[in-house]
Backbone bond lengths (Angstrom), bond angles and torsions (degrees), N, CA, C in turn:
res aa  C-N    CA-C-N  psi(-1)  N-CA   C-N-CA  omega(-1)  CA-C   N-CA-C  phi
1 M - - - 1.458 - - 1.536 110.14 -
2 W 1.312 114.72 -39.15 1.464 118.81 179.76 1.528 110.44 -61.71
3 L 1.378 115.93 -40.67 1.460 120.22 178.90 1.520 111.37 -65.76
4 L 1.333 116.49 -38.86 1.457 119.71 179.42 1.521 111.30 -64.14
5 R 1.344 115.37 -39.98 1.458 118.30 179.64 1.528 111.54 -67.40
6 R 1.350 115.58 -31.34 1.468 120.08 -178.73 1.535 112.85 -82.56
7 A 1.329 117.00 -15.81 1.468 119.90 -176.43 1.524 109.85 -67.33
8 P 1.351 117.78 145.90 1.470 120.08 178.70 1.519 111.04 -65.96
9 A 1.317 115.55 146.70 1.465 120.05 179.80 1.519 109.72 -66.60
10 P 1.332 117.60 142.78 1.465 120.05 178.68 1.522 110.67 -63.77
11 R 1.311 115.25 147.89 1.462 119.75 179.93 1.518 109.25 -71.80
12 Q 1.306 116.43 124.81 1.450 121.29 -176.72 1.525 112.58 -98.63
13 F 1.319 116.28 -7.70 1.454 117.85 -172.56 1.531 111.97 -113.13
14 L 1.338 117.09 16.61 1.455 119.27 -177.34 1.527 110.78 -62.33
15 V 1.330 116.59 -45.53 1.460 119.77 -179.77 1.523 110.38 -64.03
16 H 1.332 115.94 -42.08 1.469 119.67 179.38 1.525 110.97 -62.02
17 E 1.341 116.99 -42.78 1.462 120.35 -179.58 1.523 110.70 -65.86
18 T 1.347 116.43 -37.70 1.462 119.62 178.53 1.522 110.73 -64.20
19 L 1.334 115.94 -45.28 1.457 119.71 178.72 1.523 111.03 -63.32
20 H 1.332 116.53 -38.16 1.465 119.92 178.28 1.528 110.39 -63.81
21 G 1.354 116.89 -40.09 1.454 120.11 178.71 1.516 112.18 -65.12
22 L 1.334 117.31 -40.63 1.462 120.59 178.03 1.522 110.97 -65.23
23 R 1.319 115.49 -40.48 1.459 119.31 179.72 1.522 110.45 -64.27
24 A 1.317 116.96 -40.03 1.464 120.15 178.34 1.524 111.00 -65.78
25 A 1.346 116.93 -36.16 1.460 120.33 -178.94 1.522 111.85 -64.06
26 F 1.326 116.44 -33.03 1.463 120.38 -178.40 1.527 112.60 -105.36
27 E 1.314 116.79 10.02 1.461 121.16 178.99 1.527 112.63 -56.13
28 P 1.354 120.28 -40.14 1.465 119.01 -179.47 1.520 113.86 -56.25
29 L 1.331 117.55 -33.12 1.459 120.45 -176.69 1.522 112.52 -71.29
30 R 1.316 117.70 -11.72 1.459 120.49 177.17 1.526 111.81 -75.44
31 H 1.323 116.80 -13.80 1.463 120.95 -175.19 1.524 109.95 -100.49
32 L 1.312 115.22 122.98 1.458 121.10 -176.14 1.521 111.85 -60.60
33 A 1.318 117.02 -37.47 1.462 119.95 -179.43 1.525 110.94 -61.70
34 F 1.328 117.15 -40.79 1.461 119.69 178.59 1.524 110.65 -67.47
35 R 1.324 117.12 -39.64 1.462 119.36 179.42 1.525 110.87 -63.92
36 R 1.314 116.72 -38.25 1.471 119.90 177.30 1.525 111.05 -63.63
37 L 1.328 115.60 -46.94 1.462 119.01 -179.91 1.521 110.70 -64.05
38 L 1.315 117.15 -38.99 1.459 120.98 179.46 1.524 110.80 -64.36
39 L 1.326 117.54 -38.31 1.461 121.03 177.98 1.522 110.94 -63.07
40 V 1.324 116.60 -43.89 1.467 120.36 177.15 1.523 110.10 -60.86
41 Y 1.316 115.96 -44.58 1.460 120.88 -178.42 1.526 111.29 -63.25
42 L 1.326 117.28 -40.39 1.462 120.82 179.14 1.526 111.01 -64.40
43 A 1.325 116.85 -47.76 1.462 119.90 -179.02 1.521 111.12 -62.82
44 S 1.325 116.34 -44.78 1.460 120.05 178.99 1.523 111.46 -66.53
45 G 1.341 115.90 -37.66 1.459 119.68 -179.96 1.513 113.00 -66.59
46 V 1.334 117.28 -41.12 1.463 119.94 177.07 1.523 109.92 -65.23
47 A 1.342 116.42 -39.06 1.461 119.96 177.74 1.524 111.85 -59.83
48 A 1.321 117.36 -34.40 1.467 120.86 177.77 1.520 111.87 -80.81
49 A 1.335 116.84 -31.47 1.461 120.30 -175.92 1.522 112.74 -77.53
50 V 1.338 117.82 -27.84 1.468 119.92 -179.95 1.529 111.18 -61.48
51 P 1.337 120.13 -54.04 1.467 118.27 177.61 1.523 113.23 -65.16
52 A 1.338 117.19 -29.53 1.465 118.60 175.97 1.523 110.82 -64.34
53 T 1.327 117.01 -33.61 1.461 121.41 178.09 1.524 111.61 -71.91
54 L 1.332 116.21 -34.24 1.468 120.70 -171.75 1.521 114.02 -103.69
55 V 1.325 118.20 1.32 1.462 119.99 -170.42 1.525 112.63 -60.64
56 L 1.317 118.19 -40.98 1.465 119.44 -178.25 1.525 111.26 -68.01
57 F 1.332 116.66 -34.83 1.466 119.54 175.12 1.533 110.29 -64.41
58 F 1.336 116.10 -41.98 1.461 120.09 -178.14 1.527 110.70 -65.87
59 I 1.320 116.15 -43.70 1.469 119.44 -179.80 1.524 110.89 -62.14
60 R 1.322 116.44 -40.88 1.465 119.76 -176.99 1.526 112.30 -77.76
61 D 1.332 116.55 -48.82 1.463 119.51 -168.27 1.526 113.82 -94.93
62 R 1.331 118.81 -18.92 1.469 120.32 177.21 1.517 111.17 -104.56
63 I 1.321 116.92 -52.90 1.466 119.84 -179.03 1.522 110.83 -77.48
64 G 1.317 116.88 -32.54 1.458 120.75 -179.84 1.510 113.16 76.99
65 A 1.335 117.04 36.29 1.467 120.69 -177.69 1.520 110.73 -138.34
66 P 1.333 118.46 59.94 1.470 118.98 -178.63 1.515 113.19 -61.28
67 E 1.325 117.07 -27.17 1.465 119.77 -179.44 1.533 111.87 -70.17
68 L 1.329 117.80 -15.25 1.464 121.70 -179.76 1.523 112.83 -100.31
69 A 1.318 117.80 8.86 1.467 120.67 -176.49 1.526 111.55 -58.13
70 G 1.327 117.00 -45.32 1.458 120.19 179.52 1.519 112.12 -62.86
71 F 1.319 116.71 -39.02 1.465 121.74 178.41 1.525 110.97 -63.03
72 Y 1.328 116.45 -44.50 1.466 120.35 179.56 1.527 111.43 -64.03
73 L 1.310 116.62 -43.17 1.463 119.83 179.89 1.527 111.26 -65.50
74 L 1.329 116.27 -36.67 1.466 120.00 177.37 1.527 110.49 -62.52
75 I 1.324 116.86 -44.48 1.468 120.44 177.72 1.520 110.48 -59.10
76 Y 1.321 116.19 -45.21 1.462 121.69 -177.00 1.524 111.59 -60.01
77 F 1.326 116.36 -52.51 1.466 119.53 -176.52 1.527 111.87 -72.71
78 A 1.332 117.27 -34.95 1.465 119.65 178.47 1.524 110.68 -64.22
79 C 1.322 117.07 -42.61 1.466 119.72 178.42 1.524 110.77 -68.63
80 G 1.332 116.68 -37.09 1.457 119.20 176.77 1.513 111.93 -59.01
81 A 1.339 116.85 -43.58 1.462 120.67 179.52 1.527 111.63 -72.40
82 A 1.327 116.68 -39.31 1.463 120.30 -175.66 1.523 112.36 -65.73
83 F 1.335 116.81 -31.31 1.463 119.88 -175.38 1.522 113.40 -96.10
84 L 1.321 117.90 5.44 1.465 119.44 175.86 1.532 112.21 -58.01
85 P 1.343 119.33 -46.04 1.477 118.62 178.50 1.525 112.70 -60.22
86 L 1.336 116.74 -33.76 1.460 119.69 178.72 1.525 110.80 -62.18
87 W 1.339 116.82 -45.45 1.463 119.87 -179.48 1.526 111.31 -66.32
88 L 1.310 116.66 -33.51 1.464 119.15 176.56 1.525 111.03 -64.43
89 R 1.322 116.62 -40.70 1.466 120.13 178.29 1.526 111.09 -68.43
90 V 1.331 115.72 -40.94 1.467 119.44 178.65 1.522 110.40 -62.86
91 A 1.337 116.48 -42.99 1.468 120.30 179.76 1.525 111.25 -64.63
92 K 1.316 116.54 -36.41 1.467 119.86 179.01 1.523 111.12 -65.10
93 R 1.325 115.86 -31.94 1.467 119.72 -177.62 1.528 112.24 -87.23
94 W 1.332 117.17 -42.77 1.466 121.06 -173.61 1.520 113.65 -102.63
95 G 1.324 116.62 -20.30 1.453 120.19 -172.32 1.518 110.31 104.39
96 A 1.327 116.57 151.72 1.463 120.64 -174.96 1.521 112.12 -67.12
97 A 1.332 117.62 -43.69 1.466 120.09 -176.42 1.530 112.35 -66.11
98 P 1.340 120.50 -50.04 1.466 119.31 176.58 1.527 112.82 -60.54
99 S 1.321 117.08 -36.24 1.464 120.13 179.43 1.519 110.77 -66.81
100 W 1.332 116.46 -40.09 1.465 119.62 177.51 1.523 110.14 -64.23
101 L 1.309 117.44 -37.87 1.460 121.01 177.76 1.523 110.69 -61.93
102 V 1.326 116.63 -39.87 1.464 120.59 175.81 1.525 110.17 -62.45
103 G 1.336 116.86 -42.78 1.456 120.21 178.02 1.517 112.38 -61.11
104 M 1.326 116.82 -39.53 1.468 120.14 176.91 1.523 111.04 -63.67
105 G 1.338 115.92 -43.12 1.459 119.08 177.85 1.513 112.03 -61.58
106 L 1.325 116.46 -39.56 1.460 120.51 177.05 1.522 110.73 -62.29
107 S 1.327 117.74 -41.37 1.464 121.16 178.51 1.521 111.30 -60.25
108 V 1.331 116.47 -41.87 1.466 120.15 179.37 1.524 110.50 -62.11
109 V 1.322 116.70 -45.88 1.463 120.53 179.79 1.525 110.58 -61.40
110 V 1.328 116.33 -42.38 1.466 120.68 -178.23 1.523 110.93 -62.71
111 F 1.324 117.41 -45.91 1.465 118.74 -175.99 1.522 112.27 -77.02
112 L 1.321 117.86 -25.44 1.460 118.55 169.72 1.526 109.80 -65.40
113 G 1.326 116.01 -37.77 1.455 119.29 174.86 1.515 112.36 -64.72
114 A 1.328 116.73 -38.66 1.467 120.19 178.20 1.520 111.29 -63.48
115 A 1.332 116.97 -31.96 1.465 120.12 179.65 1.525 111.94 -66.00
116 L 1.323 117.41 -21.06 1.463 121.21 -179.29 1.522 112.82 -86.23
117 L 1.323 117.41 -10.38 1.462 120.14 -177.82 1.523 110.87 -68.12
118 Q 1.309 114.22 148.67 1.461 121.67 178.41 1.527 109.29 -117.67
119 P 1.323 117.98 162.30 1.468 119.93 177.17 1.528 110.94 -53.06
120 G 1.317 115.13 132.63 1.455 120.77 -179.72 1.518 114.72 96.19
121 D 1.329 118.17 -6.93 1.470 120.87 179.67 1.532 110.15 -80.05
122 R 1.301 115.83 66.48 1.463 120.45 -172.30 1.523 112.60 -70.83
123 W 1.312 116.99 -46.92 1.459 119.28 -177.47 1.522 111.24 -74.16
124 A 1.299 116.71 -32.19 1.467 118.98 175.59 1.526 110.36 -63.93
125 Y 1.328 116.08 -37.63 1.460 118.39 178.53 1.527 110.94 -69.41
126 A 1.326 117.38 -31.37 1.468 119.70 174.53 1.530 110.21 -61.02
127 G 1.339 116.71 -39.55 1.458 119.85 175.63 1.518 112.20 -64.88
128 I 1.331 116.45 -37.44 1.468 120.79 176.16 1.526 110.03 -62.16
129 C 1.314 116.88 -41.77 1.469 120.63 179.20 1.525 111.02 -63.25
130 A 1.332 116.74 -40.68 1.465 119.99 178.89 1.527 110.84 -65.02
131 A 1.334 116.89 -43.80 1.465 120.12 -179.23 1.524 111.68 -68.48
132 S 1.330 116.73 -38.26 1.469 118.68 178.12 1.527 110.72 -70.11
133 G 1.335 117.21 -29.57 1.459 119.93 173.29 1.519 111.49 -65.42
134 L 1.341 116.41 -38.56 1.463 120.51 174.70 1.527 110.55 -59.05
135 A 1.337 116.73 -45.18 1.467 120.44 178.88 1.520 111.55 -66.61
136 L 1.335 116.38 -32.62 1.462 120.36 179.24 1.521 111.56 -57.17
137 G 1.328 116.86 -37.19 1.459 119.90 -178.90 1.515 113.00 -55.44
138 S 1.333 116.90 -37.19 1.467 119.60 179.56 1.519 111.08 -66.71
139 D 1.327 117.51 -36.56 1.467 120.60 178.94 1.522 112.03 -70.51
140 L 1.318 116.75 -24.68 1.462 119.81 -177.12 1.523 112.63 -81.71
141 V 1.325 117.66 -39.30 1.468 119.10 -171.21 1.527 114.48 -105.23
142 L 1.328 118.47 -27.07 1.464 119.36 -171.26 1.528 114.27 -83.22
143 P 1.337 120.52 -42.05 1.472 118.16 176.70 1.527 113.49 -59.67
144 P 1.352 120.15 -44.57 1.471 118.21 176.08 1.525 112.91 -61.53
145 A 1.337 116.98 -33.50 1.465 119.25 177.61 1.525 110.85 -65.42
146 L 1.332 116.65 -40.94 1.464 120.16 177.04 1.521 111.01 -64.35
147 L 1.329 116.25 -41.09 1.464 119.84 179.52 1.523 110.72 -64.09
148 A 1.322 117.23 -43.97 1.467 120.12 179.32 1.524 111.09 -61.88
149 G 1.329 116.65 -40.37 1.453 119.60 177.60 1.516 112.43 -65.74
150 L 1.324 116.69 -37.52 1.465 120.42 178.32 1.525 111.01 -64.90
151 I 1.327 116.58 -44.21 1.467 120.28 178.31 1.522 110.36 -59.03
152 R 1.307 115.99 -42.48 1.465 120.47 179.90 1.532 110.88 -65.69
153 N 1.322 117.26 -43.22 1.466 120.42 -178.04 1.524 112.48 -68.72
154 L 1.326 116.36 -29.82 1.463 119.92 178.25 1.522 112.34 -80.42
155 G 1.327 117.13 -5.88 1.457 120.41 179.71 1.508 114.02 76.79
156 H 1.337 117.03 23.37 1.458 121.05 -178.21 1.522 112.48 -102.71
157 G 1.316 117.91 10.44 1.451 120.12 177.21 1.515 111.45 -63.16
158 G 1.319 116.63 133.59 1.455 121.42 -178.64 1.512 114.14 78.76
159 Q 1.340 117.91 5.12 1.456 120.47 -177.80 1.527 112.62 -124.92
160 L 1.331 116.28 -56.02 1.464 120.01 -169.76 1.526 113.29 -121.39
161 E 1.328 117.44 19.73 1.463 118.10 -179.95 1.521 112.10 -56.63
162 G 1.345 116.38 -39.11 1.458 119.62 -179.67 1.510 112.17 -59.99
163 A 1.330 116.93 -40.82 1.463 120.77 179.02 1.524 110.81 -66.28
164 Y 1.320 116.59 -44.03 1.466 119.93 -179.77 1.526 111.34 -62.09
165 F 1.323 116.11 -50.63 1.458 118.72 -176.42 1.525 111.64 -74.05
166 G 1.329 118.02 -24.61 1.458 120.09 173.65 1.515 111.52 -65.12
167 I 1.331 116.75 -47.03 1.466 120.36 176.75 1.524 110.35 -64.47
168 W 1.327 116.33 -38.05 1.470 121.21 177.94 1.530 110.75 -61.08
169 G 1.336 115.89 -43.45 1.457 119.38 178.64 1.519 112.50 -65.63
170 M 1.328 117.05 -38.71 1.463 120.48 176.02 1.524 110.69 -62.74
171 A 1.333 116.60 -38.59 1.462 120.16 178.40 1.527 110.93 -64.41
172 T 1.328 116.75 -37.64 1.466 120.36 177.78 1.522 111.05 -60.52
173 K 1.314 116.74 -46.02 1.464 120.48 178.56 1.523 110.91 -66.62
174 L 1.327 116.46 -34.37 1.458 119.94 179.42 1.520 111.35 -64.86
175 T 1.327 117.59 -36.86 1.465 119.65 179.02 1.528 111.25 -61.78
176 L 1.321 116.73 -39.53 1.467 120.11 178.53 1.518 111.12 -65.47
177 A 1.332 116.07 -42.09 1.460 120.06 179.70 1.524 110.87 -66.00
178 L 1.327 116.96 -42.02 1.461 120.29 -179.87 1.523 110.92 -65.25
179 A 1.331 116.58 -39.91 1.460 119.85 -179.63 1.521 111.01 -63.61
180 A 1.326 116.37 -48.17 1.464 119.62 179.70 1.521 111.11 -66.72
181 G 1.326 116.66 -37.59 1.455 120.17 -177.62 1.507 113.74 -74.88
182 A 1.339 117.30 -19.37 1.464 120.01 -178.72 1.525 112.41 -103.96
183 A 1.330 117.31 -43.89 1.462 120.32 -172.61 1.527 112.30 -67.64
184 L 1.321 116.93 -47.12 1.464 119.30 -176.58 1.525 112.39 -66.71
185 P 1.345 120.07 -46.52 1.473 118.94 175.19 1.529 112.55 -62.13
186 L 1.349 117.00 -35.08 1.461 119.52 177.63 1.519 110.71 -62.34
187 L 1.314 116.60 -44.80 1.461 120.02 178.02 1.521 111.41 -60.84
188 A 1.322 116.21 -43.94 1.462 119.74 179.62 1.524 111.08 -62.16
189 S 1.329 116.49 -40.52 1.465 119.62 -179.39 1.524 111.85 -67.96
190 L 1.335 117.02 -26.31 1.461 121.05 178.63 1.524 112.62 -86.15
191 G 1.320 116.71 -1.06 1.453 120.51 175.20 1.510 115.57 94.81
192 Y 1.331 117.72 10.51 1.460 119.73 179.43 1.516 110.59 -74.32
193 V 1.325 115.82 133.72 1.461 122.71 176.75 1.526 107.64 -117.83
194 P 1.341 119.03 116.15 1.462 120.65 179.86 1.521 111.75 -54.25
195 G 1.324 115.55 136.89 1.450 120.76 -178.60 1.508 113.69 94.38
196 T 1.327 116.84 -7.02 1.460 121.78 178.24 1.525 109.53 -96.09
197 P 1.326 119.27 126.82 1.467 120.05 -179.79 1.522 111.78 -55.69
198 A 1.338 115.79 132.99 1.467 121.53 -179.33 1.521 108.45 -93.04
199 T 1.316 116.62 88.94 1.456 121.81 -178.65 1.524 109.68 -101.93
200 G 1.327 115.51 172.98 1.454 119.56 -179.00 1.515 111.47 96.95
201 V 1.333 115.76 -179.05 1.461 121.15 -176.05 1.518 111.49 -76.13
202 L 1.326 117.58 -53.89 1.468 121.69 -178.26 1.528 110.26 -133.22
203 P 1.312 117.06 71.13 1.466 118.71 174.71 1.523 110.35 -68.31
204 P 1.330 117.93 162.50 1.470 120.68 -176.95 1.526 113.65 -53.45
205 L 1.327 117.62 -36.65 1.457 120.14 -178.76 1.526 111.10 -63.87
206 V 1.317 117.20 -39.54 1.465 120.93 178.67 1.524 110.47 -68.04
207 V 1.324 116.89 -39.82 1.467 120.53 178.19 1.524 110.31 -60.03
208 A 1.332 116.48 -46.57 1.465 120.25 -176.53 1.523 112.05 -74.22
209 Y 1.324 117.69 -39.91 1.465 120.94 -175.33 1.525 112.16 -78.92
210 C 1.317 117.71 -35.41 1.466 121.19 -172.82 1.523 113.56 -106.10
211 L 1.324 117.25 -51.03 1.461 119.92 -170.41 1.521 112.81 -81.65
212 L 1.330 117.72 -38.33 1.465 119.69 178.19 1.532 111.81 -60.15
213 P 1.340 119.83 -45.62 1.472 119.00 175.51 1.527 113.12 -61.02
214 C 1.338 117.47 -34.35 1.466 119.53 178.08 1.522 110.74 -63.12
215 I 1.327 116.58 -44.03 1.466 120.45 179.46 1.521 110.29 -62.04
216 L 1.322 116.42 -44.71 1.465 120.23 -179.03 1.528 111.72 -66.18
217 K 1.328 116.97 -38.77 1.470 119.59 177.99 1.524 111.20 -66.45
218 L 1.323 116.75 -37.42 1.459 119.61 177.44 1.524 110.84 -65.28
219 L 1.326 116.79 -39.81 1.465 120.24 176.37 1.527 110.67 -64.29
220 A 1.336 116.11 -41.94 1.465 119.71 178.10 1.523 110.86 -63.84
221 G 1.336 116.58 -41.55 1.456 119.96 178.40 1.520 112.25 -63.62
222 A 1.340 116.63 -40.32 1.464 119.88 177.69 1.524 110.70 -64.22
223 A 1.337 116.14 -41.61 1.467 119.57 178.57 1.520 111.04 -65.17
224 L 1.332 116.84 -37.99 1.465 120.11 178.09 1.529 110.64 -66.25
225 W 1.323 116.59 -41.76 1.459 120.70 -176.73 1.525 111.66 -70.06
226 F 1.331 116.04 -51.71 1.462 119.60 -173.31 1.530 112.78 -85.62
227 G 1.324 116.81 -32.98 1.452 118.98 -174.66 1.508 115.15 -95.43
228 W 1.340 116.40 -13.78 1.466 118.17 -176.05 1.524 112.20 -124.56
229 M 1.331 117.10 -56.39 1.457 120.04 -173.01 1.528 111.89 -66.08
230 H 1.328 117.55 -35.53 1.461 120.06 179.12 1.521 112.71 -76.37
231 R 1.324 116.52 -10.73 1.462 120.20 -178.83 1.522 111.45 -117.41
232 A 1.306 116.10 17.76 1.465 120.09 -174.90 1.524 112.46 -63.81
233 R 1.319 117.39 -19.92 1.465 119.42 -178.99 1.519 112.61 -81.26
234 S 1.354 116.96 -7.52 1.471 119.28 179.64 1.514 110.32 -132.03
235 P 1.346 118.87 62.05 1.453 122.38 -173.55 1.502 113.79 -67.28
236 A 1.303 119.44 -19.36 1.457 120.63 -175.33 1.509 112.93 -93.08
237 C 1.339 117.90 6.97 1.451 119.20 -177.95 1.517 111.26 -73.44
């Protein structure tokens, strides 16, 4: 009995603390401004992930240069890294949201150009890779800048950054899953067989690799314009 009286009292607030932690983890989703930005990020991310999923098929079956796949990817990532400072300067002058919108427009132009390529257009595709790498820079630096600004404007700096960036990271992984889960079945349903040359004006591979990302980028741009930029004065709504 003496030991029982001396024993520490059981914790009565464990369930409450757990619920409080879960609520804090999903607190960002309670804010409409964050949900709007997340929607734009998801649409833009899927638009970027679809061609990333299909790029090797496009290089092999449309361009006909599988031996140059590494060269094309090197151009893409090198240009993406090289133009990061440019996007930072553009964002400093115009703002992150307008600059990201410009990057989305550039992506649309680039992939419309890719849709015009014919088998054997090896050097033209290298130019497409360089231009898409330029557009990639906007996707790398501008969405995190918008998110950081939103956290600051909502007064959550130093409190909920982990929750915001945790959900952001989950959204990034979701875009990859959605791209793989949608693009490959779509190609199969359109009759594309991997390893078969994609000839003609608009074969299924060109539709999925070039036109589908354009549609998604346009949707993301519309969401950014109407759902974010026009409401920038009320970020906490």
